[in-house]
Residue, then its C-alpha position, 0 to 999 in steps of 0.5 A: m599532908d607534907k612526907d617530909y620524914v624518914i624513920g631510921i631503925d638501926l636494930g641490933g641483937t642487944k639493941i634498937n635505936s630508932v630516929l626520925s630525921d627530916f631530909n638534910g639528917n638532922i634529928i628531930s627526935q629518938c628512941t632506943i630501947y633494949t632488943e630483948a632477942s631471948k624472947g622471941k621474933d614476935h616480942v621484936l616486931n613489936r617493939i620495933m614497932m614500938t619505938i615508931d610510934n615512940v617516935l613520931k609521939s615524940g616529935n609530935k607527927t603523924i605516920e602521914n608526915i613520913r616518907s619513908i621508913g628504912i631499916g640496919s640490920p645484921g645479916p645475912l639478909d635478903s635486902r631485895n625481899g626485906v628478908i632477914i634470913t639468919t643472925p646469931n643475935l636475933p631471933f630470926s631465921n627466914f623472917n620478912i620483917v618489912q612486911p609487917i611495919k609496910s603493912k601496919y604503918n603504909v609506907p614503905t619501908y628498905l631493909d639492909n645490911d648494917a655495914n651498907v647503911a654504915a656506908l649509906g650514912e658514911l657517904l651521905f653524911g659523914a666520912g664519905k660525903g662527896t665522894r662516888n668509889m668509898i669503902y666502908v670497913t668495921v673493924s669490931t667485935g667482928i669486921g664488915g663491909g659497904a662500898i659504894i662504887n659509882g656514887s650507888l649501894y653494892r649488894g652484890n648476885t645475892f645482896n651479901a657483897l663485901e663480907i671482908g671479913h670472911t676473905t682468907v688473909d692466912p690459910n694456915g691461921p684458925r678456924c672462923n664460926c663461918g667454917n673458913y679459916g685464916c679469916a679476916e675477922v679470926m685474925a684481925s677483929g677486936t674478938a681475935i686480939a683479945r682471944q690471942g691475948k687470953e691465950a698468951v696468959q693460959k700458955g704462961e707467957n711473962t705477959a702484963l695482960a695475966k692482972y687482968e681477970n676479962i682481958t679485951s683488945y682494949e687492954v692488949f691496945k693497953e699493955a703494948k703501949n706501956g712496951d708489953k711485948v706478948s702485947i706488942d707482937i699480938i698488937n703487929k701481928s693482927l694490924n697486919y692482917l687487917g692491913i693485907c684486908i684493906a690492901n685486897i680492898v684496894s687492889s679489888f675496888d680502887p677506891e677513892m677513901i676507904v673508911v674505917g670505924g668499929g671499936v678496933t680504931k679507938a686505939g686510934e692513929i696506930v690504927f690506920t698507921k699500920m694499915r696504911e704501912v702495909v697499903n702502901q707494901r702490897c698495892f700497886k703504888v698508883m693505887a695506894e696514893a690515891c686513896k685516903i684511908v680515914p677514921a670514920a666520922l659517924g661513930t656510935d650513930a653510923g648505923v641509925m644514920g646509914s638508915i636514914a641514910l637508906a630511907l632516903i636513897e630509896e625514895g631517890i631523894e637528894l639533900 
């Protein structure tokens, strides 16, 4: 029987999104269910397997049709051995998630960091198609990234490269959840923008943000657009730090393209204009001019399309 299909699994703290795809990235069937992480590791593992069974059934295929399975997960990971080391929103600690799936289905199964698989997804199916040196950056609740160097995913010595959200952009900045101070994540993520908005209200500053019961980065961007000075200052400061993070990437990797996704980019061109401005100020001209900074193309599908890409690439399947 021909093995002409792959399964991609986007494992998140809230949802598991699994798809059956052909080798060209065309989705045959899809299953999205809640992770139910609070019920423990075995429960989550069983739910992953439930989605595999579901996409096979709804796609009218059997496991004999499947060449490989790709899984994208929050990290840190030991992707070489298929182990989720730890992650805040999933009940795993040094848990080998690949082995039980591989054993049950007898299909090659691969695990990688969610930002890495998103990079692969943008490379094969999105904005980075046709590039050989590309960096993917996601700016949302946190900040993460993945690097494609000379056409291949760069994972680093411990397979945890491109933790760009935890590079220091202000040594005197507030403490990050990782324990460091002034990380890009604590200075420029959607969470950081929201935090600064809440702090401004708590301090009694004269701001339109005071009318909101719950402040997220969306409200801060909205009021900045409406001319609220406090919101404008927060956005300018945060995007400047994000620009510094991006400039450091350009200086370190000299990529032909940086693809930026995540919730913060929904604010639109203001985000990209500021990033490009800071890169032009801080990088060698030849590198800044040669690097395109563009929006991600896959949106919320980046994780699942990336897991498809992981399953294809690890098996040496070329589109």
